[in-house]
C-alpha positions in Angstrom: -7.6 28.1 20.5 -9.5 31.5 20.5 -11.7 30.1 17.7 -12.9 27.4 20.1 -14.5 30.0 22.2 -16.5 31.3 19.3 -20.1 30.1 18.6 -20.2 27.6 15.8 -23.5 26.9 14.0 -23.6 23.3 12.9 -26.9 23.8 11.2 -25.6 26.3 8.7 -24.7 25.5 5.1 -21.0 25.6 5.6 -18.0 23.6 4.4 -14.3 23.0 4.9 -11.8 22.7 2.0 -9.5 19.8 3.2 -7.4 19.7 0.0 -5.7 23.1 -0.5 -2.9 21.9 -2.7 -4.2 24.0 -5.7 -5.9 26.7 -3.6 -4.7 30.2 -3.5 -2.9 31.5 -0.4 -5.0 33.7 1.9 -4.8 37.3 0.7 -5.1 38.9 4.2 -5.5 38.2 7.9 -9.3 38.0 7.5 -9.1 35.2 5.0 -6.6 33.4 7.2 -8.9 33.7 10.2 -11.7 32.3 8.1 -9.6 29.2 7.2 -8.9 28.6 10.9 -12.6 29.0 11.7 -13.5 26.3 9.2 -10.7 24.0 10.4 -11.7 24.4 14.1 -15.3 23.8 13.2 -14.3 20.7 11.2 -12.4 19.3 14.2 -15.2 20.1 16.6 -17.8 18.4 14.3 -15.6 15.3 13.9 -15.4 14.9 17.6 -19.1 15.5 18.1 -19.9 12.8 15.5 -18.0 10.3 17.7 -20.4 11.0 20.6 -18.4 13.7 22.4 -20.3 16.7 23.9 -19.3 20.1 22.7 -17.5 20.8 26.0 -15.6 17.5 25.8 -14.7 18.2 22.2 -13.4 21.7 23.1 -11.3 20.2 26.0 -9.7 17.6 23.6 -8.9 20.2 21.0 -7.4 22.7 23.5 -5.0 19.9 24.5 -4.4 18.9 20.9 -3.6 22.5 19.8 -1.5 23.2 22.8 0.5 20.0 22.2 1.0 21.0 18.6 2.2 24.4 19.7 4.4 22.8 22.4 6.0 20.3 20.0 6.6 23.1 17.5 8.5 25.1 20.2 10.5 22.0 21.1 12.0 21.9 17.6 15.8 21.7 18.0 18.8 22.4 15.8 18.9 18.7 14.8 15.3 18.9 13.6 16.0 22.1 11.6 19.1 20.6 10.1 17.2 17.5 9.0 14.4 19.6 7.5 16.8 21.8 5.5 18.9 18.9 4.3 15.9 16.9 3.2 14.4 19.8 1.4 17.7 20.2 -0.5 18.1 16.4 -1.1 14.6 15.8 -2.3 14.8 18.7 -4.7 17.5 16.7 -6.4 15.8 13.3 -6.3 12.8 11.9 -4.4 14.7 9.3 -2.3 17.7 11.3 -1.4 17.5 12.2 2.2 19.3 12.9 5.5 18.5 10.9 8.7 19.2 12.5 12.0 21.1 10.4 14.6 17.8 9.3 16.2 16.2 8.4 12.9 19.4 6.7 11.7 19.4 4.5 14.7 15.8 3.6 14.1 16.5 2.7 10.5 19.4 0.5 11.6 17.1 -1.3 14.0 14.7 -1.9 11.2 17.4 -3.3 9.0 18.6 -5.5 11.8 15.0 -6.7 12.4 15.2 -5.8 16.0 12.1 -3.7 16.3 9.1 -5.1 18.2 5.9 -3.3 17.0 2.9 -3.6 14.8 4.6 -4.0 11.4 3.6 -0.8 9.7 5.6 2.0 8.0 4.3 5.3 9.1 4.7 8.8 7.7 3.6 12.3 8.7 1.0 14.1 6.6 0.2 17.6 8.1 -1.2 16.9 11.6 -1.8 13.2 11.0 0.3 10.0 11.3 -0.6 8.0 8.2 0.0 4.4 7.4 2.3 4.2 4.4 2.5 0.4 4.1 2.0 -2.7 6.1 4.6 -5.5 6.6 2.9 -8.6 5.0 2.2 -11.1 7.7 2.9 -8.6 10.4 0.6 -7.9 13.4 -1.1 -4.9 11.7 -1.6 -6.8 8.5 -3.1 -9.8 10.3 -5.9 -7.7 11.7 -7.2 -7.3 8.2 -8.6 -3.9 9.4 -5.8 -1.5 8.5 -4.6 -0.4 5.1 -2.3 2.3 3.6 -3.6 5.9 3.9 -5.4 5.2 7.2 -4.8 7.9 9.7 -3.9 7.1 13.3 -5.5 9.7 15.7 -5.1 8.0 19.1 -2.9 5.4 20.8 -3.7 3.4 24.0 -1.6 0.9 25.8 -3.7 -2.2 26.4 -6.8 -1.1 28.3 -5.6 2.3 29.3 -7.1 5.6 28.0 -6.3 6.8 24.5 -3.7 9.5 24.0 -4.7 11.9 21.2 -1.7 12.0 18.8 -3.0 14.4 16.2 -0.3 17.1 15.7 2.4 14.9 17.3 5.8 14.5 15.9 6.1 11.2 13.9 9.0 9.8 15.9 7.0 10.4 19.2 4.0 8.5 17.8 6.3 5.7 16.7 7.8 5.5 20.2 4.2 5.3 21.6 3.2 2.5 19.2 6.3 0.4 19.8 6.5 -1.9 22.8 7.5 -5.3 24.2 6.6 -8.4 22.2 3.2 -9.8 23.3 1.9 -6.5 24.7 -1.3 -4.9 23.3 -1.7 -1.5 21.7 -5.0 0.0 20.6 -5.2 2.4 17.7 -7.9 4.9 16.9 -8.0 5.1 13.1 -9.8 7.2 10.5 -10.0 5.4 7.2 -8.0 6.7 4.2 -8.6 10.1 2.8 -12.4 9.9 3.3 -13.2 12.8 5.6 -16.6 11.3 6.4 -15.0 8.0 7.6 -16.0 6.8 11.1 -13.4 6.3 13.8 -12.6 2.6 14.4 -10.6 1.0 17.2 -8.1 -1.7 16.2 -6.4 -3.8 18.9 -3.0 -5.2 17.9 -0.6 -7.6 19.8 2.9 -6.4 19.2 5.4 -8.9 17.9 9.0 -9.0 16.5 8.9 -8.2 12.8 11.1 -10.5 10.8 11.2 -10.9 7.0 11.5 -14.7 7.6 8.0 -14.8 9.1 6.5 -13.7 5.7 6.6 -17.1 4.1 5.1 -17.8 0.7 1.9 -19.9 0.8 0.2 -22.2 -1.6 -3.5 -23.0 -2.2 -5.6 -24.5 -5.0 -8.7 -22.9 -6.6 -11.2 -24.6 -8.8 -12.9 -22.0 -11.0 -15.8 -23.2 -13.1 -16.2 -22.3 -16.8 -19.6 -23.5 -17.8 -19.5 -27.2 -17.0 -15.7 -27.3 -17.0 -13.8 -27.0 -13.8 -10.1 -26.1 -13.8 -7.5 -26.7 -11.2 -5.4 -23.5 -10.6 -2.7 -23.3 -8.0 -2.0 -20.0 -6.2 1.4 -19.0 -4.7 1.1 -15.9 -2.5 4.4 -14.1 -2.0 4.1 -11.3 0.5 7.8 -10.2 0.3 11.1 -11.1 -1.3 12.8 -12.5 1.8 16.0 -14.6 2.0 15.5 -18.2 0.8 12.2 -17.3 -0.9 13.2 -19.1 -4.0 13.8 -22.3 -2.0 10.4 -22.1 -0.4 8.8 -21.6 -3.8 10.6 -24.6 -5.2 8.9 -26.7 -2.5 5.5 -25.1 -3.3 6.0 -25.8 -7.0 6.7 -29.5 -6.2 3.5 -29.5 -4.2 1.7 -27.9 -7.1 3.0 -30.6 -9.4 1.9 -33.3 -7.0 -1.6 -31.9 -6.9 -1.6 -31.8 -10.8 -2.6 -28.2 -11.1 -3.3 -27.1 -14.7 -2.0 -23.5 -14.2 -0.4 -21.3 -11.6 -1.0 -17.8 -10.3 1.8 -15.9 -8.5 0.1 -13.4 -6.3 2.3 -10.3 -5.7 -0.4 -7.9 -4.4 0.9 -5.8 -1.6 4.4 -7.0 -2.1 6.7 -4.0 -1.6 9.8 -5.9 -2.7 12.9 -7.0 -0.8 16.0 -8.9 -2.1 17.0 -8.3 -5.7 18.9 -11.6 -5.6 15.7 -13.5 -4.7 13.8 -11.7 -7.5 16.4 -13.0 -9.9 16.3 -16.5 -8.4 12.5 -16.6 -8.5 12.5 -15.6 -12.1 14.9 -18.4 -12.8 12.4 -21.0 -11.5 10.2 -20.2 -14.5 12.8 -19.9 -17.3 15.7 -22.2 -18.4 18.2 -19.4 -18.6 18.5 -15.8 -19.6 18.8 -12.2 -18.3 16.3 -11.0 -15.7 17.1 -7.3 -14.9 19.6 -4.6 -16.0 21.1 -2.2 -13.5 22.6 1.2 -14.6 24.9 2.8 -12.0 25.7 6.4 -11.5 28.9 6.2 -13.6 26.9 4.9 -16.5 28.0 1.3 -16.3 25.3 -1.3 -16.8 25.2 -4.6 -14.9 23.1 -7.6 -15.8 21.5 -10.1 -13.4 20.3 -13.3 -14.9 19.7 -17.1 -14.6 22.1 -19.6 -16.0 21.3 -23.0 -14.5 19.4 -24.2 -17.5 16.6 -25.6 -15.3 13.0 -24.6 -15.1 10.9 -25.8 -12.2 7.5 -25.0 -13.8 6.7 -24.7 -17.5 2.9 -24.6 -17.4 0.6 -21.6 -17.9 1.5 -18.8 -15.5 -0.4 -15.7 -14.4 1.1 -12.9 -12.2 -1.3 -10.9 -10.1 -0.2 -7.4 -9.1 -1.6 -4.2 -7.6 -0.5 -0.6 -7.0 1.4 -1.7 -3.9 3.5 -4.2 -5.8 6.9 -2.5 -6.0 10.7 -2.9 -6.6 11.6 -6.6 -6.6 7.9 -7.5 -7.4 8.1 -5.2 -10.5 11.4 -6.8 -11.6 9.9 -10.3 -11.5 6.6 -9.3 -13.2 8.4 -7.3 -15.9 10.7 -10.2 -16.7 7.8 -12.6 -16.9 6.0 -10.2 -19.2 9.0 -9.5 -21.4 9.6 -13.2 -21.9 6.0 -13.8 -22.7 6.3 -16.4 -19.9 3.3 -15.1 -17.9 0.1 -13.2 -18.3 0.3 -10.1 -16.0 -3.1 -8.9 -14.6 -4.3 -6.5 -11.9 -3.3 -2.8 -11.4 -0.4 -0.8 -12.7 2.4 -1.3 -10.2 4.1 1.3 -7.9 6.8 2.4 -10.3 9.9 2.5 -8.1 12.8 1.7 -10.3 15.7 3.1 -8.3 18.2 1.7 -5.9 19.3 3.5 -2.6 22.2 3.1 -0.4 22.7 4.3 3.2 26.0 5.8 4.5 26.8 7.0 8.0 28.5 10.4 7.9 30.4 10.1 11.2 34.1 9.4 11.3 34.8 5.7 11.8 37.5 6.1 14.5 36.0 9.0 16.5 34.2 6.8 19.0 33.5 9.7 21.4 32.3 12.2 18.9 28.6 13.1 18.7 26.7 10.9 16.2 26.0 12.8 13.0 23.4 10.6 11.4 23.4 9.2 7.9 22.4 9.9 4.3 20.4 7.9 1.8 21.1 8.5 -1.8 20.1 6.9 -5.1 23.0 4.9 -6.7 21.4 3.0 -9.5 18.3 2.4 -11.6 16.6 -0.8 -12.7 15.7 -1.5 -16.3 13.7 -4.3 -17.8 15.3 -6.7 -20.2 13.4 -5.0 -23.0 15.3 -1.8 -22.1 12.6 0.2 -20.5 12.8 1.4 -16.9 10.3 0.4 -14.2 10.6 4.0 -12.9 7.3 5.8 -12.9 5.5 3.4 -15.3 6.0 0.3 -13.2 4.5 -2.7 -14.9 1.4 -2.1 -16.9 -0.8 -5.3 -16.8 -1.8 -7.1 -19.9 -5.4 -7.1 -18.4 -6.2 -4.3 -16.0 -8.6 -4.5 -13.1 -10.7 -1.4 -12.2 -9.0 0.4 -9.3 -9.9 3.0 -6.8 -6.2 4.1 -6.7 -5.2 6.9 -9.1 -1.6 6.4 -10.1 -1.1 10.1 -9.7 -2.2 9.8 -6.0 -0.1 6.8 -5.0 3.2 5.6 -6.2 6.5 7.0 -7.6 4.6 9.3 -9.9 3.3 11.3 -6.9 6.8 12.3 -5.9 7.7 15.8 -7.1 11.3 15.1 -8.0 11.3 11.5 -8.9 13.7 10.5 -11.6 12.1 10.3 -15.1 11.3 7.2 -17.1 13.9 6.4 -19.7 15.2 3.4 -21.6 18.6 1.7 -22.5 19.6 -0.9 -25.0 17.6 -4.1 -24.6 19.4 -7.2 -23.3 19.8 -10.2 -25.5 16.9 -12.6 -24.8 14.4 -14.7 -26.6 10.7 -14.5 -25.8 9.2 -17.9 -25.0 5.7 -17.2 -26.4 3.6 -14.4 -27.9 0.6 -13.7 -25.7 -0.6 -10.8 -27.8 -3.0 -13.0 -29.7 -4.8 -14.3 -26.7 -4.9 -11.1 -24.6 -7.7 -9.3 -26.5 -9.9 -12.5 -26.3 -9.2 -12.8 -22.5 -9.8 -9.1 -22.0 -13.2 -9.3 -23.7 -14.3 -12.3 -21.6 -13.0 -10.5 -18.5 -15.1 -7.4 -19.2 -18.2 -9.4 -20.0 -17.9 -11.3 -16.7 -17.2 -8.4 -14.3 -20.1 -6.4 -15.9 -22.4 -9.0 -14.2 -20.3 -9.6 -11.1 -21.8 -8.0 -8.0 -18.4 -7.3 -6.2 -17.1 -5.4 -9.3 -20.4 -3.5 -9.4 -19.8 -2.5 -5.8 -16.3 -1.4 -6.7 -17.5 0.7 -9.7 -19.9 2.5 -7.4 -17.2 3.1 -4.8 -14.8 4.4 -7.4 -17.4 6.9 -8.8 -18.1 8.2 -5.3 -14.4 8.5 -4.4 -13.8 10.4 -7.6 -16.7 12.8 -6.8 -15.3 13.5 -3.3 -11.8 13.9 -4.7 -13.0 16.5 -7.3 -15.0 18.4 -4.7 -12.1 18.7 -2.3 -14.4 19.8 0.5 -16.6 18.4 3.2 -19.8 19.7 4.7 -19.8 21.3 8.2 -23.5 20.8 8.6 -24.1 18.2 11.3 -27.4 16.9 9.9 -25.8 16.4 6.4 -22.8 14.5 7.9 -25.0 12.3 10.0 -27.2 11.5 7.0 -24.1 10.7 5.0 -22.8 8.4 7.7 -26.1 6.6 8.0 -26.3 6.2 4.3 -22.8 4.7 4.2 -23.6 2.4 7.1 -26.9 1.2 5.5 -25.1 0.5 2.2 -22.3 -1.4 4.0 -25.0 -3.5 5.9 -26.9 -4.1 2.7 -23.8 -5.4 0.9 -22.9 -7.5 3.9 -26.3 -9.2 3.9 -26.2 -9.6 0.1 -22.9 -11.4 0.4 -24.3 -13.6 3.2 -27.3 -14.5 1.1 -25.1 -15.6 -1.8 -23.3 -17.8 0.7 -26.6 -19.1 2.1 -25.8 -17.7 5.5 -28.3 -15.8 7.8 -28.5 -12.0 7.7 -27.0 -9.8 10.4 -28.3 -6.5 11.9 -24.8 -4.9 12.2 -21.7 -5.1 10.0 -19.7 -5.8 13.2 -21.6 -9.1 13.6 -20.6 -10.4 10.1 -18.9 -13.8 10.2 -15.2 -14.1 9.5 -15.8 -15.9 6.2 -16.6 -12.5 4.6 -13.2 -11.1 5.3 -11.7 -13.9 3.3 -13.7 -13.2 0.1 -11.3 -12.1 -2.6 -13.0 -11.1 -5.8 -9.8 -10.1 -7.5 -8.1 -13.4 -6.9 -11.3 -15.2 -8.0 -11.4 -13.2 -11.3 -7.7 -13.9 -11.8 -8.5 -17.6 -11.5 -11.3 -17.2 -14.0 -9.1 -15.4 -16.5 -6.5 -18.2 -16.1 -9.3 -20.7 -16.7 -10.3 -18.9 -19.9 -6.7 -19.1 -21.0 -6.6 -22.8 -20.3 -9.7 -23.3 -22.4 -8.2 -21.3 -25.3 -5.1 -23.6 -25.1 -7.3 -26.7 -25.2 -9.2 -25.4 -28.2 -5.9 -24.6 -30.0 -4.7 -28.2 -29.5 -7.8 -29.7 -31.1 
């Protein structure tokens, strides 16, 4: 707070190191004060860039810093116990943790699907509340404006003023975001890890979050390969909810009625769900056989598989995954890959190959005793039918798409004490086909196509810029430089928007905010998946001649 009273020159050639993970600790009080000077100047400049005057920015930061100090002083014995136990538990394994009574109650509400909110999993990262994942089909996901790594800096109820939540405890932020079904909440959000990102306001209508609302959906794409048009069905599966396999059976019947030539199962953003449904879904595409192996803590190995002798679809199959595809998604994709039943394309998946269980630590019959919370511990590990674990490695696609996500920055591999990858004896199974002959051909066609595809050129430029920022680990504290960077980003975004509109033969706009909704539905990754599938169909046609 004392640093706020100092004069800060926003025209000087100054910078703030925002990623200090590998930086040395301050050697003395002077170095520590210099770090605080840079941090305070960084906070002031960020607020000034949102249109606040220097006086307004100082007033906001005084409240923010005092709130942080106040909440730190409110730390109770329960908080300390949870911190110590989690430090101990996670030094053993990344997903072993203790939940305080308050957090255990919230977890149970989530498991019972009784929470009414925005459908987002949040975590604390230093002073920020960060979106870890979005519930597919939930209120936050449906806005199409939020994504993992976004930072929530303010919360407002309906049309009321925003409450600055930087420095707040995570559970207090969650309580502020939750509310009655149908009510509105507005979030002030900074995008991802980009320190130059501009604050956006996202309005969300709260709703009850239920797995059953995340139903699989079907559509048909018709990619063109020269003069030839293919008919490719797409089944989007946002989560492995109860009765998913029954829903997919109906969609497969619809696909057969529409005489699709091939099928894409889209698992992007699918964080998993029911293991049983992953097994049943796999069974729709094979006659019979093992699906996943499970090794328990005592060393015993279980096997889940399909034994009905019936396949509901036997045509060409592509599975589309990304870094957010995890757990049950990885089990299905891995089984399809091991059987040679499907071509897996996209990004390397999350890599979570462990199973957790929750146990309350209170006494069952002590109804009047104080609640003690619960523990989460890892009880088993998943293995592919080829013997390899999905832990760390996840599923590596047969054809990889360029990605802005470094596996070291997001996924199981980011956890310090995650269990290692290992392998067990493969299960007994027979591969249905060998795709290794066609993969190099499809890979070459894919690379040639995306080299000339504008959306992938945009992506390549974004990846290069992100990598440069990541390597620098610092941001300018010169106001003119930051404004110039923002204007450059805005101009580039507007240029890309108008280039997209031109390709769609739609009129140009003067602001990205005025862009028509049709642009938000563009999906270059799905389109490329359809083109790869179409290439595969053409190879099959040529092989039959």
